[in-house]
C-alpha positions in Angstrom: 0.0 0.0 0.0 2.9 2.4 0.7 3.9 2.9 -3.0 0.3 3.7 -3.9 0.2 6.4 -1.2 3.5 7.7 -2.3 2.2 7.9 -5.9 -0.9 9.7 -4.8 1.1 12.3 -2.9 3.5 12.8 -5.8 0.7 13.2 -8.3 -0.9 15.8 -6.1 2.3 17.7 -5.9 2.7 17.4 -9.7 -0.8 18.8 -10.2 -0.1 21.9 -8.1 3.2 22.4 -9.8 1.7 21.9 -13.3 -0.9 24.6 -12.6 1.8 27.1 -11.6 3.9 26.3 -14.7 0.9 26.6 -17.0 0.3 30.0 -15.5 3.8 31.1 -16.6 4.2 29.3 -19.9 0.8 28.2 -21.2 -0.5 24.6 -21.3 1.3 23.4 -24.5 4.7 24.7 -23.6 4.5 23.6 -20.0 3.4 20.1 -21.0 6.1 19.6 -23.6 8.9 20.9 -21.5 7.8 18.9 -18.4 7.7 15.6 -20.3 11.1 16.3 -22.1 12.8 16.9 -18.7 11.2 13.8 -17.2 12.3 11.7 -20.1 15.9 13.0 -19.8 16.0 12.3 -16.0 14.5 8.9 -16.4 16.8 8.1 -19.3 19.9 9.0 -17.3 18.9 6.5 -14.6 17.5 3.8 -17.0 20.6 3.7 -19.2 23.1 4.2 -16.4 21.7 1.9 -13.7 18.4 0.5 -14.9 17.1 -1.6 -17.7 17.1 1.0 -20.5 15.2 -0.4 -23.5 15.9 -4.0 -22.6 13.6 -6.6 -21.0 11.0 -9.1 -22.3 8.1 -6.8 -21.7 9.3 -3.7 -23.6 6.4 -4.0 -26.1 3.8 -4.2 -23.3 5.2 -1.1 -21.6 5.3 0.9 -24.9 1.7 -0.1 -25.6 0.8 0.9 -22.0 2.4 4.3 -22.5 0.7 4.7 -25.9 -2.7 4.1 -24.3 -2.1 5.6 -20.8 0.0 8.6 -21.7 -1.0 9.2 -25.3 -4.7 8.4 -25.7 -5.7 9.2 -22.1 -3.8 12.5 -21.8 -4.9 13.7 -25.2 -8.6 12.9 -24.5 -8.3 14.7 -21.2 -6.7 17.7 -22.9 -9.6 17.9 -25.4 -12.3 17.2 -22.9 -11.3 19.8 -20.3 -12.7 22.9 -22.2 -15.9 20.9 -23.0 -16.6 19.3 -19.7 -14.7 21.5 -17.2 -12.0 20.5 -14.8 -14.4 19.1 -12.1 -16.5 16.9 -14.4 -13.4 15.7 -16.3 -11.6 14.7 -13.1 -14.8 13.1 -11.8 -15.3 10.9 -14.9 -11.6 9.9 -15.2 -11.1 9.1 -11.5 -14.4 7.3 -10.9 -14.8 5.4 -14.2 -11.3 4.2 -14.6 -11.4 2.1 -11.4 -14.4 -0.2 -12.4 -13.0 -0.4 -16.0 -9.7 -1.5 -14.7 -11.3 -4.0 -12.3 -13.4 -5.6 -15.0 -10.6 -5.7 -17.5 -8.1 -7.3 -15.1 -10.8 -9.8 -14.0 -11.7 -10.9 -17.5 -8.1 -10.9 -18.8 -5.9 -11.8 -15.9 -8.4 -13.4 -13.6 -7.7 -11.1 -10.7 -10.5 -11.1 -8.1 -11.1 -8.9 -5.1 -12.9 -9.7 -1.9 -16.3 -8.2 -1.1 -14.7 -6.1 1.6 -12.2 -4.7 -0.8 -14.9 -3.8 -3.3 -17.0 -2.1 -0.6 -14.0 0.0 0.5 -13.2 0.9 -3.1 -16.8 2.0 -3.6 -16.6 4.2 -0.4 -13.4 5.8 -1.8 -15.0 6.6 -5.1 -18.1 7.9 -3.3 -15.9 10.4 -1.4 -14.2 11.5 -4.6 -17.5 11.9 -6.4 -18.9 14.1 -3.6 -15.7 16.2 -3.5 -15.5 16.7 -7.2 -19.2 17.0 -8.0 -19.6 20.1 -10.3 -21.7 22.8 -8.7 -24.9 23.6 -10.7 -25.0 26.9 -12.5 -27.6 29.3 -11.2 -30.9 29.2 -13.1 -31.9 32.4 -14.9 -34.5 34.5 -13.2 -38.0 35.0 -14.8 -37.0 38.5 -15.8 -34.1 37.2 -17.8 -35.7 34.1 -19.2 -36.3 35.5 -22.6 -32.8 36.9 -23.0 -31.2 33.8 -21.6 -33.0 31.4 -23.8 -30.8 29.0 -25.6 -30.1 29.7 -29.3 -31.0 27.2 -32.0 -28.4 24.4 -31.8 -27.3 25.3 -28.3 -27.9 22.7 -25.6 -27.7 22.6 -21.9 -24.8 20.6 -20.4 -22.1 18.6 -22.1 -22.8 16.9 -25.4 -22.4 13.2 -26.2 -19.1 13.8 -27.9 -17.6 15.5 -24.8 -18.9 12.7 -22.5 -17.4 10.1 -24.9 -14.0 11.8 -24.5 -14.3 11.5 -20.7 -15.1 7.8 -21.0 -12.2 7.4 -23.5 -9.8 9.1 -21.1 -11.0 6.9 -18.2 -10.6 3.7 -20.3 -7.2 4.8 -21.5 -6.0 5.3 -17.9 -7.4 1.9 -16.8 -6.2 -0.1 -19.8 -2.7 1.5 -19.6 -2.4 0.4 -16.0 -3.6 -3.2 -16.7 -1.1 -3.5 -19.6 1.7 -2.2 -17.4 0.9 -4.6 -14.6 0.7 -7.5 -17.1 4.2 -6.5 -18.5 5.6 -6.3 -15.0 4.4 -9.8 -14.2 5.8 -11.2 -17.5 9.2 -9.7 -16.8 9.2 -11.2 -13.3 8.1 -14.6 -14.5 10.9 -14.5 -17.1 13.4 -13.9 -14.3 14.2 -10.3 -15.5 12.2 -8.1 -13.1 12.3 -4.4 -14.0 12.3 -1.5 -11.5 9.7 1.2 -11.5 11.9 4.0 -12.8 12.9 1.9 -15.9 9.3 1.0 -16.5 8.4 4.7 -16.3 11.1 5.4 -18.8 9.9 2.8 -21.3 6.3 4.0 -21.0 7.0 7.7 -21.3 8.4 7.5 -24.9 4.9 7.1 -26.3 3.8 10.1 -24.3 6.7 12.1 -25.6 5.7 11.3 -29.2 2.1 12.2 -28.6 2.7 15.5 -26.8 5.4 16.6 -29.3 3.1 15.9 -32.2 0.3 17.7 -30.4 2.5 20.7 -29.8 3.6 20.8 -33.4 -0.1 20.6 -34.5 -1.0 23.5 -32.2 1.8 25.6 -33.6 0.6 24.8 -37.2 -3.0 25.7 -36.7 -2.4 28.8 -34.5 -3.9 31.8 -36.1 -1.4 34.6 -36.9 -3.6 37.2 -35.2 -4.0 35.3 -32.0 -2.5 36.9 -28.9 -0.2 34.5 -27.0 1.1 35.4 -23.5 4.8 35.9 -23.3 6.4 32.9 -21.5 8.1 33.7 -18.1 10.7 31.0 -18.1 12.6 32.4 -15.1 9.6 32.1 -12.8 8.4 28.8 -14.4 11.6 26.7 -14.1 11.2 25.7 -10.4 7.6 24.6 -11.0 8.6 22.8 -14.2 11.3 20.8 -12.4 8.9 20.0 -9.5 6.3 18.9 -11.9 8.7 16.7 -14.0 10.2 15.1 -10.8 7.0 14.5 -8.9 4.7 13.4 -11.8 6.0 11.5 -14.8 9.3 10.5 -13.0 9.0 9.6 -9.3 5.2 9.5 -9.3 4.9 7.1 -12.2 7.7 5.0 -10.8 5.9 4.6 -7.5 2.7 3.9 -9.4 4.5 1.1 -11.3 5.9 -0.2 -8.0 2.4 -0.3 -6.6 1.0 -2.2 -9.6 3.7 -4.8 -9.2 2.4 -5.6 -5.7 -1.3 -4.9 -5.7 -4.2 -5.4 -8.2 -5.0 -2.5 -10.5 -8.3 -1.7 -8.9 -6.8 -1.2 -5.5 -3.9 1.0 -6.8 -6.2 3.1 -8.9 -8.7 3.5 -6.1 -6.0 5.0 -3.8 -4.5 7.2 -6.5 -8.1 8.4 -7.3 -7.7 10.4 -4.1 -5.2 12.6 -5.8 -7.7 15.5 -6.4 -8.5 15.4 -2.7 -4.8 15.6 -1.8 -4.6 18.7 -4.0 -7.1 20.6 -1.8 -4.8 21.3 1.2 -1.9 22.0 -1.1 -3.9 24.6 -3.0 -5.1 26.1 0.3 -1.5 26.5 1.4 -0.1 27.9 -1.9 -3.0 29.7 -3.5 -5.3 30.4 -0.5 -8.1 28.5 -2.1 -10.5 27.6 0.7 -12.0 24.1 0.4 -15.8 23.8 0.0 -17.9 21.9 2.5 -18.5 19.2 -0.1 -14.8 18.7 -0.7 -14.1 18.4 3.1 -17.0 15.9 3.4 -15.8 13.9 0.4 -12.2 14.0 1.7 -13.3 12.4 5.0 -15.3 9.7 3.3 -12.5 8.9 0.9 -9.9 8.7 3.6 -12.3 6.5 5.6 -12.5 4.2 2.6 -8.7 4.0 2.3 -8.4 3.2 6.0 -10.9 0.4 5.5 -9.1 -0.9 2.5 -5.8 -0.9 4.3 -7.2 -2.8 7.3 -8.8 -5.3 5.0 
């Protein structure tokens, strides 16, 4: 359980650092530079002391990175402006766990006890309460006519946006299952691979996806669009913190956890990442938590304690 908790804390730190780096550089620049630095750091370790590109499960880890880093992150990036941050996080965190559970059960035969499933359900309930989007205020009678939707305009997210959220959740779940399967194959072959080397092998698919996305954004950018000037001096500390805590050490601890525990348990614990962000945002940005986020946090932590005791 320890590596899953470490991954959760590192992912929360990465989320806060990512927000600060995006503020200084913009989302595309911050994402590209972060993953390039993480790849460099992981490569120095993997080729110096780790497995590098060797191992019997290299293909599985590359496929896991293609789905988990590439498809999942790209779907999240496209879904965010359509669903909003809260609903996107809610769909990814709460749908990826049952998708991962069912996939691993059907493919690898992994079964969880009733107590473990109940604890996971309690964890996801806490996450859902904390991340539930607040409803927009309804227009008053006086503004009903002026606020009426235009032809072709609908209330709430459309089917395509919701499909992106489901795709992101499935990508996160399937990437984790593939990675766990590769870890077990390497162990059964007598060539176990450490978490940092696995993170390095997986990240290359993410590098390719994000680099191609960055180039595409540069290509389609309108000449008259106003882009904020990057503040690299202020962004570097946050970029380094993001690269170290997220795709480097965070993913390494995540792989360590998947090597020891079923996918559903690991993903249920790391699903608490948005709740761990709440106190960090309060300390750094003075963002006061809402009563729903506090209630959801207590419920989620209670579920984790129950899962640990089981």
